[in-house]
Steps between C-alpha positions, in 0.01 A plus 500: 500500500529505873240224540719265297854607590445565872847514660669300225577790265620855489219733412546808284307713255559333163454836327784658697848441363641647821314247718601214270864608518483531880353151533770357273773675697357360825504148356860534388631659818294341778593135553259460791213623282592254223513219754163596651332518159660171391349329805164679485434425131461123526300535824261740331474283189398207721187698594371452145400176332293383205265324740435818699451698179255245359310497830476878498373506141246227572377683809466826304309330218275315743413819687430682171238243398 
C-alpha cells in the first residue's frame, strides 16, 4: 500500500511473478537502492505510533456518535 510504504519500499504487482522477480533482482544488484531502503524504512516507521493510532480511532468513534 502506497499510503503505508511511501518511499520505503519497492512497489510491484504481487500477482505478477515477473514484477516480483524484477524487484528481487534490483534488490540484489543495486547497492544504492538497498542503502536507500534501509535508511527510509526506520524513518517511515517512525511516522506511526500506538498513540497516533489510538487518537485516530478515538476521533473516528467520536465523530461517528
